[in-house]
FIZA-895651 format. One record per residue (C-alpha): x, y, z. Coordinates in steps of 0.001 Angstrom, whole numbers, padded with zeros to 6 digits, always signed. Layout:
N
XYZ ...
//
This chain:
194
-078204+006190+022583 -074803+006985+021777 -073839+006610+025510 -075165+003111+025458 -073071+002189+022313 -069818+003772+023936 -070406+001918+027057 -070790-001374+025170 -067489-000574+023205 -065476+000237+026223 -066924-002907+028285 -065678-005069+025173 -062167-003683+025091 -061726-004604+028732 -061996-008218+027902 -059212-010422+026254 -060164-011047+022511 -058948-013976+020746 -056530-012195+018771 -054962-011172+022254 -054504-014833+023717 -053124-015843+019867 -050418-013220+020488 -049867-013899+024272 -049136-017692+023496 -046967-016825+020639 -045223-014235+022300 -044901-016615+025686 -044464-019914+024004 -041145-020818+025504 -042668-020358+029134 -045855-022114+028420 -044326-024890+026387 -041513-025288+029442 -044278-025431+031980 -046514-027973+030099 -043545-030066+029706 -041921-029948+033477 -045672-030601+034414 -046248-033631+032098 -042641-034811+032056 -043787-035723+028306 -042524-033520+025049 -045885-034634+023105 -048280-034295+025850 -046631-030779+026696 -047523-029661+022924 -051029-031088+023089 -051560-029334+026522 -050422-025986+024994 -052434-026127+021970 -055628-027335+024151 -055010-024478+026367 -054991-022101+023594 -058404-023404+022451 -059925-023361+025791 -058979-019388+026019 -060281-019053+022803 -063496-021026+023343 -063935-020421+026945 -065742-017334+029118 -064531-013829+028476 -061618-012653+030833 -060619-009362+031689 -057656-008175+029526 -055506-007956+032912 -056269-011591+033803 -055517-012911+030368 -052043-014020+031097 -052615-015751+034243 -055815-017382+032763 -053731-018800+029669 -051211-020363+032220 -053893-021547+034330 -055679-023256+031328 -052135-024872+030497 -051936-026175+034073 -055557-027553+034117 -054826-029233+030819 -051774-030918+032196 -053478-032109+035362 -056262-033588+033093 -053740-035159+031274 -051441-036476+033777 -053868-037259+036876 -051373-036559+039552 -052405-037365+042980 -050883-038370+046318 -052396-041847+046228 -050797-042670+043104 -047614-040889+044089 -047390-043314+047140 -047701-046468+044996 -045306-045237+042338 -042752-044431+045357 -043159-047972+046698 -042791-049399+043285 -039338-047307+042965 -038006-048580+046393 -038938-052254+045367 -037013-051842+042099 -034045-049919+043648 -033742-052959+046341 -033772-055362+043451 -031116-053477+041592 -027850-052492+042970 -027225-049499+040668 -030653-047667+041373 -031751-044764+039232 -029293-042999+036908 -028578-039498+038032 -030317-036951+036095 -027964-034542+033789 -030040-031334+034295 -032138-029928+036742 -035124-030442+034244 -034261-033905+034162 -034317-034157+037815 -037870-032246+037747 -039358-034374+035062 -038148-037648+036966 -039825-036768+040339 -043209-038579+040910 -045927-036772+038967 -047780-035356+042334 -044481-034242+043662 -043609-032756+040286 -046764-030909+039918 -046645-029446+043489 -042990-028223+043059 -043429-026917+039531 -046593-025070+040841 -045500-024054+044060 -041709-023385+043897 -041275-022275+040249 -044887-020762+039453 -045056-019270+043011 -048642-020714+043401 -049801-020610+047085 -050321-023856+048978 -054016-023243+048976 -054204-022762+045130 -052077-025940+044562 -054493-027990+046905 -057556-026534+044973 -056207-027541+041591 -054641-030796+042706 -057898-031558+044590 -056061-032319+047786 -055463-031281+051284 -052804-028219+052073 -050838-030921+054310 -050573-033186+051181 -049031-030151+048884 -046647-029439+051856 -045407-032973+052072 -044935-033133+048534 -043027-030120+048143 -040886-031432+050676 -040129-034608+049359 -039429-032959+045826 -036900-030495+047387 -035314-033329+049080 -035181-035260+045708 -033645-032226+043870 -031302-031101+046678 -028529-033085+045083 -028899-032003+041647 -027245-028792+041949 -027554-025259+040520 -027901-026344+037076 -030367-024065+034838 -032994-025337+032977 -032428-025474+029506 -034256-022977+027060 -036709-024972+024882 -035685-024124+021159 -037351-027011+019637 -040924-025738+019164 -041929-025946+015629 -044486-028572+016209 -046105-026302+019265 -045881-022991+016730 -047473-024838+014016 -050168-026023+016419 -050987-022499+017769 -050955-021170+014196 -053393-023579+013300 -055819-022620+015903 -055135-018664+015562 -055604-018878+012055 -059054-019698+012331 -059630-016636+014618 -057583-014095+013072 
//
């Protein structure tokens, strides 16, 4: 009987607990928020995405502790996909509209000030592929599964994004410091758990 109890306890400790996810989100809030912001290109949606990601981690299936960080990041990515709905078809429509608008106005689109501005000004599908495959190092296969498209579409979108970003230079992404709303949202979710 003692062996069963001991075995049950050791199994429990192998899984990430709600407090582990709360601590992880709090410790990595800058990276997770920046990821959400670059994907959604909207600060408010990024905050919602981060809080929804934490809620998903707390209410979802049990995850091994060593997988918890990648699981947390994946929930943020999936929420960003749900909120933004990036697709190659929608991207092509936006690209054609941009080309028409650039033809109509001689000035075109103003040049972005930072690399982050350049990334957030990419078409949604190109932006998702760039952030996931280049910045987050997801494989083309992972990107295609998450974005529900072919690997060829992922490779084409990455090429498009890299070409668009080539002229921006080597400016660094600005660190996100105005996270009080995000941190407060995380506290509210974790307060119920702790």
